[in-house]
C-alpha positions in Angstrom: -12.3 69.5 174.4 -13.2 68.1 177.7 -16.8 67.7 178.6 -17.9 68.1 182.3 -19.9 64.9 182.7 -21.9 62.4 180.8 -25.3 64.0 181.7 -24.1 67.5 180.7 -22.7 66.1 177.5 -26.0 64.5 176.6 -27.7 67.8 177.3 -25.3 69.6 175.3 -25.6 67.3 172.2 -29.3 67.7 172.3 -29.2 71.4 172.7 -26.4 71.9 170.0 -28.6 69.8 167.6 -31.7 71.7 168.4 -30.0 75.1 168.1 -29.4 74.1 164.6 -32.9 73.1 164.0 -31.9 69.6 163.0 -33.5 66.1 163.6 -31.2 63.4 165.1 -31.0 61.9 161.5 -30.0 65.3 160.0 -27.4 66.0 162.9 -25.9 62.5 162.4 -25.3 63.3 158.5 -23.9 66.7 159.5 -21.4 65.2 161.9 -20.8 62.1 159.6 -22.0 59.5 162.2 -25.1 57.3 162.3 -28.4 58.1 163.8 -28.2 55.5 166.5 -24.9 57.2 167.6 -26.6 60.5 168.1 -29.4 58.9 169.8 -27.1 57.0 172.3 -25.3 60.2 173.0 -28.4 62.1 173.8 -29.7 59.5 175.9 -26.5 59.1 177.8 -25.8 55.6 176.9 -22.5 56.1 175.3 -19.8 58.8 175.1 -18.1 59.9 171.9 -14.8 58.7 171.0 -11.9 61.2 171.2 -12.2 61.6 167.4 -15.9 62.3 167.6 -15.2 64.9 170.3 -12.7 66.5 167.9 -15.2 66.5 165.0 -17.8 68.1 167.3 -15.4 70.7 168.4 -14.6 71.6 164.7 -18.3 71.9 163.9 -18.7 74.0 167.0 -16.0 76.4 165.8 -17.7 76.6 162.1 -20.9 77.7 163.5 -19.5 79.4 166.8 -21.8 82.4 166.8 -25.0 80.2 167.3 -23.4 77.8 169.7 -21.0 80.0 171.8 -23.4 80.1 174.8 -23.8 76.2 174.7 -20.1 75.7 174.6 -19.5 78.0 177.6 -22.0 76.1 179.5 -20.9 72.7 179.0 -17.3 72.6 177.7 -14.0 73.3 179.5 -11.0 74.2 177.6 
């Protein structure tokens, strides 16, 4: 999973979370990370580790029907 750039990744994370109807806290629990981590990703202050990117990709695959448009917009294979 390769993200185009930090700004687009921040937008992707926010839209991914919102498409699932989750708060940042709920999304953090869904991914198994902390709320501040999600907040930093969405605000472009940090980027996820390679392990976190892999987890996000796994979650995308699990719910691919709802997120296929988002992944096409933001993620290059």
